[in-house]
One Martini backbone bead per residue (centre of mass of N, CA, C, O) as a GRO file, in nm:
protein
   94
    1PHE     BB    1   0.101   0.034   0.015
    2LYS     BB    2   0.014   0.375  -0.015
    3PRO     BB    3   0.007   0.683   0.051
    4GLY     BB    4  -0.344   0.761   0.021
    5GLN     BB    5  -0.461   0.499  -0.021
    6VAL     BB    6  -0.735   0.318  -0.095
    7VAL     BB    7  -0.914   0.116   0.143
    8THR     BB    8  -1.054  -0.201   0.255
    9VAL     BB    9  -1.192  -0.315   0.561
   10ASP     BB   10  -1.239  -0.662   0.667
   11GLY     BB   11  -1.313  -0.775   0.977
   12THR     BB   12  -1.453  -1.048   0.927
   13ALA     BB   13  -1.220  -1.163   0.724
   14GLY     BB   14  -0.935  -1.034   0.758
   15ALA     BB   15  -0.921  -0.790   0.531
   16VAL     BB   16  -0.740  -0.611   0.267
   17TYR     BB   17  -0.831  -0.378   0.013
   18GLU     BB   18  -0.811  -0.239  -0.276
   19GLY     BB   19  -0.994   0.008  -0.248
   20CYS     BB   20  -1.341   0.020  -0.313
   21VAL     BB   21  -1.562  -0.221  -0.159
   22ASP     BB   22  -1.893  -0.248  -0.183
   23ARG     BB   23  -1.964  -0.535  -0.065
   24VAL     BB   24  -1.847  -0.454   0.214
   25LEU     BB   25  -1.987  -0.171   0.275
   26THR     BB   26  -2.298  -0.299   0.220
   27ARG     BB   27  -2.293  -0.498   0.431
   28SER     BB   28  -2.467  -0.661   0.652
   29CYS     BB   29  -2.462  -0.785   0.964
   30ASN     BB   30  -2.657  -1.025   0.881
   31ASP     BB   31  -2.460  -1.132   0.644
   32SER     BB   32  -2.262  -1.229   0.824
   33GLN     BB   33  -2.030  -1.517   0.882
   34VAL     BB   34  -2.016  -1.572   1.192
   35PRO     BB   35  -1.905  -1.784   1.392
   36GLN     BB   36  -2.030  -1.914   1.677
   37ARG     BB   37  -1.759  -1.935   1.835
   38ILE     BB   38  -1.707  -1.629   1.825
   39LEU     BB   39  -1.961  -1.531   1.963
   40ASP     BB   40  -1.913  -1.691   2.225
   41LEU     BB   41  -1.647  -1.559   2.301
   42TYR     BB   42  -1.754  -1.264   2.324
   43LYS     BB   43  -1.974  -1.318   2.533
   44ASP     BB   44  -1.756  -1.394   2.757
   45MET     BB   45  -1.561  -1.134   2.724
   46ALA     BB   46  -1.721  -0.867   2.752
   47PRO     BB   47  -1.783  -0.811   3.055
   48PRO     BB   48  -1.468  -0.789   3.153
   49LEU     BB   49  -1.419  -0.545   2.937
   50VAL     BB   50  -1.693  -0.336   2.876
   51HIS     BB   51  -1.816  -0.297   3.138
   52LEU     BB   52  -1.964  -0.015   3.314
   53ASN     BB   53  -1.950   0.090   3.663
   54LEU     BB   54  -1.774   0.358   3.663
   55VAL     BB   55  -1.957   0.674   3.661
   56ASP     BB   56  -1.892   0.803   3.957
   57PRO     BB   57  -1.640   0.982   4.112
   58ASN     BB   58  -1.823   1.015   4.396
   59ALA     BB   59  -1.836   0.732   4.451
   60GLU     BB   60  -1.755   0.477   4.664
   61ASN     BB   61  -1.661   0.273   4.416
   62PHE     BB   62  -1.438   0.489   4.323
   63CYS     BB   63  -1.198   0.248   4.292
   64PRO     BB   64  -0.988  -0.002   4.246
   65SER     BB   65  -1.188  -0.218   4.382
   66GLY     BB   66  -1.432  -0.127   4.173
   67CYS     BB   67  -1.304  -0.287   3.952
   68GLU     BB   68  -1.465  -0.516   3.699
   69SER     BB   69  -1.320  -0.395   3.443
   70MET     BB   70  -1.137  -0.264   3.195
   71HIS     BB   71  -1.309  -0.010   3.170
   72ASP     BB   72  -1.285   0.073   3.465
   73LEU     BB   73  -0.979   0.104   3.474
   74ILE     BB   74  -0.959   0.321   3.256
   75ARG     BB   75  -1.151   0.523   3.388
   76TYR     BB   76  -0.995   0.559   3.649
   77CYS     BB   77  -0.722   0.651   3.533
   78HIS     BB   78  -0.831   0.894   3.382
   79GLU     BB   79  -0.953   1.048   3.619
   80MET     BB   80  -0.690   1.071   3.785
   81ALA     BB   81  -0.526   1.222   3.569
   82VAL     BB   82  -0.709   1.468   3.541
   83GLN     BB   83  -0.701   1.559   3.834
   84GLU     BB   84  -0.395   1.597   3.848
   85MET     BB   85  -0.359   1.797   3.619
   86PHE     BB   86  -0.562   2.018   3.748
   87SER     BB   87  -0.401   2.046   4.026
   88LEU     BB   88  -0.142   2.206   3.897
   89VAL     BB   89  -0.361   2.423   3.819
   90ASP     BB   90  -0.537   2.684   3.759
   91LYS     BB   91  -0.800   2.837   3.588
   92ARG     BB   92  -0.568   3.006   3.420
   93GLY     BB   93  -0.305   2.806   3.382
   94LEU     BB   94  -0.080   2.861   3.640
   0.00000   0.00000   0.00000
């Protein structure tokens, strides 16, 4: 591939095609032939990875031990980093 070249990424098939491939871009999610074993794998993997429990930084459970998923851990780390960053300067940025 060359810089600026148009490509089409087919995540279902795990393929990258040169140019714009209409059959990939217009394919419905219902048309994809994802094997059941893959769907089952993601069904089991999704809750510990993507479920967000830590939504309120002022809640009692907003702490490291309150992290129940990877999303919670990333959310917690992000919130703590933002709080630390803004604690170093005043509202004028000084």
